[in-house]
C-alpha positions as a Markdown table, in Angstrom:
| # | Residue | x | y | z |
|---|---|---|---|---|
| 1 | Leu | 154.1 | 79.7 | -160.3 |
| 2 | Leu | 150.5 | 79.0 | -159.6 |
| 3 | Pro | 150.3 | 74.9 | -160.2 |
| 4 | Thr | 146.5 | 75.4 | -160.1 |
| 5 | Gly | 146.4 | 78.5 | -162.2 |
| 6 | Lys | 144.9 | 80.3 | -159.6 |
| 7 | Ala | 145.9 | 83.0 | -156.9 |
| 8 | Val | 143.5 | 81.7 | -154.5 |
| 9 | Asp | 141.9 | 78.2 | -154.1 |
| 10 | Glu | 139.5 | 76.9 | -151.3 |
| 11 | Ile | 140.7 | 73.9 | -149.6 |
| 12 | Gln | 138.5 | 72.3 | -147.1 |
| 13 | Gly | 136.4 | 75.2 | -147.1 |
| 14 | Leu | 139.7 | 77.6 | -146.5 |
| 15 | Pro | 141.2 | 80.0 | -149.0 |
| 16 | Cys | 144.7 | 79.2 | -149.7 |
| 17 | Thr | 147.2 | 80.1 | -152.3 |
| 18 | Met | 149.3 | 77.0 | -153.5 |
| 19 | Ile | 152.7 | 78.8 | -154.9 |
| 20 | Asp | 155.9 | 77.6 | -156.2 |
| 21 | Asn | 158.2 | 80.2 | -156.7 |
| 22 | Gly | 161.5 | 78.1 | -155.6 |
| 23 | Met | 159.8 | 76.4 | -153.1 |
| 24 | Pro | 156.0 | 74.5 | -153.1 |
| 25 | Cys | 154.1 | 76.4 | -150.7 |
| 26 | Val | 150.6 | 76.7 | -149.3 |
| 27 | Ile | 149.7 | 79.8 | -148.1 |
| 28 | Leu | 146.8 | 80.0 | -145.5 |
| 29 | Gln | 145.5 | 83.3 | -143.2 |
| 30 | Ala | 146.3 | 82.1 | -139.3 |
| 31 | Ser | 142.8 | 83.3 | -138.3 |
| 32 | Asp | 141.2 | 80.6 | -140.8 |
| 33 | Leu | 142.7 | 78.0 | -138.6 |
| 34 | Glu | 141.8 | 79.4 | -135.2 |
| 35 | Ile | 145.1 | 81.0 | -134.4 |
| 36 | Thr | 146.8 | 84.4 | -133.9 |
| 37 | Gly | 149.9 | 83.6 | -135.9 |
| 38 | Arg | 151.6 | 85.0 | -132.9 |
| 39 | Glu | 152.1 | 81.8 | -130.9 |
| 40 | Thr | 155.3 | 80.3 | -130.5 |
| 41 | Arg | 156.7 | 77.5 | -131.8 |
| 42 | Glu | 155.9 | 75.2 | -128.9 |
| 43 | Glu | 152.6 | 76.3 | -128.7 |
| 44 | Leu | 151.8 | 75.3 | -132.3 |
| 45 | Glu | 153.5 | 72.0 | -132.1 |
| 46 | Ala | 151.6 | 71.2 | -129.1 |
| 47 | Asn | 148.5 | 72.1 | -131.0 |
| 48 | Glu | 147.3 | 68.4 | -132.3 |
| 49 | Ala | 144.3 | 69.6 | -133.7 |
| 50 | Leu | 146.1 | 72.3 | -135.9 |
| 51 | Lys | 148.7 | 69.7 | -137.0 |
| 52 | Ser | 146.0 | 67.5 | -138.0 |
| 53 | Arg | 144.4 | 70.1 | -140.2 |
| 54 | Leu | 147.3 | 71.3 | -141.8 |
| 55 | Glu | 148.6 | 67.7 | -142.5 |
| 56 | Ala | 144.9 | 67.0 | -144.1 |
| 57 | Ile | 145.5 | 70.4 | -146.2 |
| 58 | Arg | 149.0 | 69.1 | -147.3 |
| 59 | Met | 147.8 | 65.7 | -148.6 |
| 60 | Gln | 145.0 | 67.3 | -150.5 |
| 61 | Cys | 147.2 | 70.0 | -151.9 |
| 62 | Gly | 149.9 | 67.9 | -153.0 |
| 63 | Pro | 148.1 | 66.3 | -156.3 |
| 64 | Leu | 146.7 | 69.5 | -157.2 |
| 65 | Met | 150.2 | 71.2 | -157.3 |
| 66 | Asn | 151.4 | 68.3 | -159.5 |
| 67 | Leu | 153.7 | 66.8 | -156.7 |
| 68 | Gly | 151.7 | 63.6 | -156.4 |
| 69 | Asp | 151.4 | 61.9 | -153.2 |
| 70 | Val | 153.3 | 63.9 | -150.6 |
| 71 | Thr | 152.8 | 61.6 | -147.8 |
| 72 | Glu | 156.6 | 60.7 | -147.3 |
| 73 | Thr | 157.8 | 64.3 | -148.7 |
| 74 | Thr | 158.3 | 67.8 | -147.0 |
| 75 | Val | 156.6 | 69.4 | -149.5 |
| 76 | Pro | 154.4 | 71.3 | -149.9 |
| 77 | Lys | 155.3 | 73.6 | -147.0 |
| 78 | Leu | 152.4 | 75.3 | -145.2 |
| 79 | Thr | 152.6 | 78.6 | -144.1 |
| 80 | Met | 150.2 | 80.6 | -141.9 |
| 81 | Val | 150.1 | 84.2 | -142.2 |
| 82 | Ser | 149.1 | 87.0 | -139.9 |
| 83 | Lys | 149.1 | 91.1 | -139.8 |
| 84 | Pro | 152.5 | 92.2 | -138.8 |
| 85 | Thr | 153.6 | 93.2 | -135.1 |
| 86 | Asp | 157.2 | 94.1 | -135.2 |
| 87 | Gly | 157.8 | 96.5 | -138.5 |
| 88 | Gly | 157.5 | 93.9 | -141.2 |
| 89 | His | 155.0 | 93.6 | -143.9 |
| 90 | Leu | 153.8 | 90.3 | -143.2 |
| 91 | Ser | 153.8 | 87.7 | -140.1 |
| 92 | Thr | 154.5 | 84.1 | -140.8 |
| 93 | Arg | 154.4 | 80.6 | -138.9 |
| 94 | Thr | 155.6 | 77.9 | -141.3 |
| 95 | Phe | 155.3 | 74.0 | -141.2 |
| 96 | Ile | 157.9 | 71.7 | -142.7 |
| 97 | Pro | 156.1 | 69.4 | -142.7 |
| 98 | His | 154.9 | 68.5 | -139.3 |
| 99 | Arg | 157.3 | 70.7 | -137.1 |
| 100 | Cys | 157.1 | 74.4 | -137.0 |
| 101 | His | 160.2 | 76.0 | -138.5 |
| 102 | Glu | 162.1 | 78.6 | -136.1 |
| 103 | Ala | 162.2 | 81.0 | -138.9 |
| 104 | Ile | 161.4 | 80.5 | -142.5 |
| 105 | Gly | 163.4 | 79.0 | -145.3 |
| 106 | Val | 165.1 | 81.1 | -147.8 |
| 107 | Leu | 163.0 | 79.9 | -151.0 |
| 108 | Gly | 159.7 | 79.6 | -148.7 |
| 109 | Ala | 160.4 | 83.2 | -148.2 |
| 110 | Val | 160.5 | 83.9 | -151.6 |
| 111 | Ser | 157.3 | 82.1 | -152.4 |
| 112 | Val | 155.2 | 83.5 | -149.6 |
| 113 | Ala | 156.6 | 87.1 | -150.3 |
| 114 | Thr | 155.4 | 86.5 | -154.2 |
| 115 | Ala | 152.0 | 85.1 | -152.7 |
| 116 | Ala | 151.6 | 88.4 | -150.9 |
| 117 | Leu | 151.9 | 90.5 | -153.8 |
| 118 | Leu | 149.2 | 88.6 | -155.5 |
| 119 | Pro | 146.0 | 90.5 | -155.6 |
| 120 | Arg | 143.1 | 89.1 | -153.4 |
| 121 | Ser | 145.4 | 86.2 | -152.2 |
| 122 | Pro | 145.1 | 85.4 | -148.7 |
| 123 | Ala | 148.4 | 87.0 | -147.6 |
| 124 | Ser | 147.7 | 90.0 | -150.0 |
| 125 | Glu | 144.7 | 90.6 | -147.7 |
| 126 | Leu | 147.1 | 90.9 | -144.7 |
| 127 | Met | 150.1 | 92.6 | -145.7 |
| 128 | Thr | 151.0 | 96.4 | -145.0 |
| 129 | Glu | 152.4 | 98.2 | -148.1 |
| 130 | Pro | 155.5 | 97.0 | -149.3 |
| 131 | Asp | 158.5 | 98.9 | -149.4 |
| 132 | Gly | 159.0 | 98.8 | -153.4 |
| 133 | His | 159.7 | 95.4 | -154.4 |
| 134 | Thr | 161.0 | 94.3 | -150.9 |
| 135 | Val | 158.4 | 92.4 | -148.6 |
| 136 | Arg | 159.7 | 92.0 | -145.2 |
| 137 | Leu | 158.4 | 88.5 | -143.5 |
| 138 | Glu | 158.2 | 88.4 | -139.6 |
| 139 | His | 158.7 | 84.8 | -138.3 |
| 140 | Pro | 159.4 | 83.6 | -134.8 |
| 141 | Thr | 163.1 | 84.6 | -134.5 |
| 142 | Gly | 163.3 | 87.6 | -136.6 |
| 143 | Phe | 162.6 | 88.8 | -140.0 |
| 144 | Phe | 163.3 | 88.0 | -143.9 |
| 145 | Asp | 163.4 | 90.3 | -146.7 |
| 146 | Ala | 162.6 | 88.9 | -149.9 |
| 147 | Val | 162.9 | 91.0 | -153.0 |
| 148 | Val | 160.0 | 90.3 | -155.8 |
| 149 | Glu | 159.1 | 91.8 | -159.1 |
| 150 | Leu | 155.9 | 90.8 | -160.7 |
| 151 | Asp | 154.6 | 91.4 | -164.1 |
| 152 | Gly | 151.1 | 90.4 | -163.4 |
| 153 | Asn | 150.9 | 87.0 | -162.3 |
| 154 | Ala | 154.5 | 86.4 | -163.7 |
| 155 | Val | 157.5 | 86.7 | -161.9 |
| 156 | Arg | 160.2 | 89.3 | -163.5 |
| 157 | Arg | 162.6 | 88.7 | -160.7 |
| 158 | Ala | 163.2 | 87.3 | -157.5 |
| 159 | Gly | 165.6 | 87.0 | -154.9 |
| 160 | Ile | 166.7 | 87.7 | -151.1 |
| 161 | Val | 168.6 | 90.4 | -149.1 |
| 162 | Arg | 171.6 | 88.8 | -147.6 |
| 163 | Thr | 173.4 | 90.7 | -144.5 |
| 164 | Ala | 176.7 | 89.9 | -142.9 |
| 165 | Arg | 177.7 | 91.2 | -139.3 |
| 166 | Pro | 180.5 | 90.9 | -137.3 |
| 167 | Leu | 180.7 | 87.9 | -134.6 |
| 168 | Met | 183.5 | 89.4 | -132.5 |
| 169 | Glu | 186.2 | 91.7 | -132.4 |
| 170 | Gly | 189.5 | 91.4 | -130.3 |
| 171 | Val | 193.2 | 90.3 | -130.0 |
| 172 | Ala | 194.3 | 86.8 | -128.4 |
| 173 | Tyr | 197.5 | 87.3 | -126.3 |
| 174 | Pro | 198.6 | 83.4 | -126.1 |
| 175 | Arg | 201.3 | 82.4 | -123.7 |
| 176 | Gly | 204.8 | 82.2 | -124.9 |
| 177 | Tyr | 206.1 | 78.5 | -125.7 |
| 178 | Pro | 209.1 | 77.3 | -124.1 |
């Protein structure tokens, strides 16, 4: 769960959580990277200084997370968290590895939600009180609900909430065939 054995590590002077509850992720507070966490994907991808800093952090975290040299990989994912603004418990912006994800991946969401439940983690400091074990993560295109139950620093169970919605309803009246 915590490759370094700690809920909070310091990388390049920034507190972060290196976690793997299905997806290796590094969780950082957006404000520590001099962004609000409300920027659009396009704004974040145009921020070359931010992208360079995130890549340097990713390169340093890879070996610490027992992933080795991550130069040619897509892990660890980097998620910047901020206070929620749309009814969720935590707002997210995720880079995989050099592009800002339009949402958040399933296993990444579980890892971020788990980090948010760890006392004193960068994510827990910003998260509003979750609904039981369900953590609603806001992302650029909506939200994602992850269910995580911890026993200390051990995960008892983790999952996601999936929903289905109708895409259309109607009747088709094709023309008759000769």
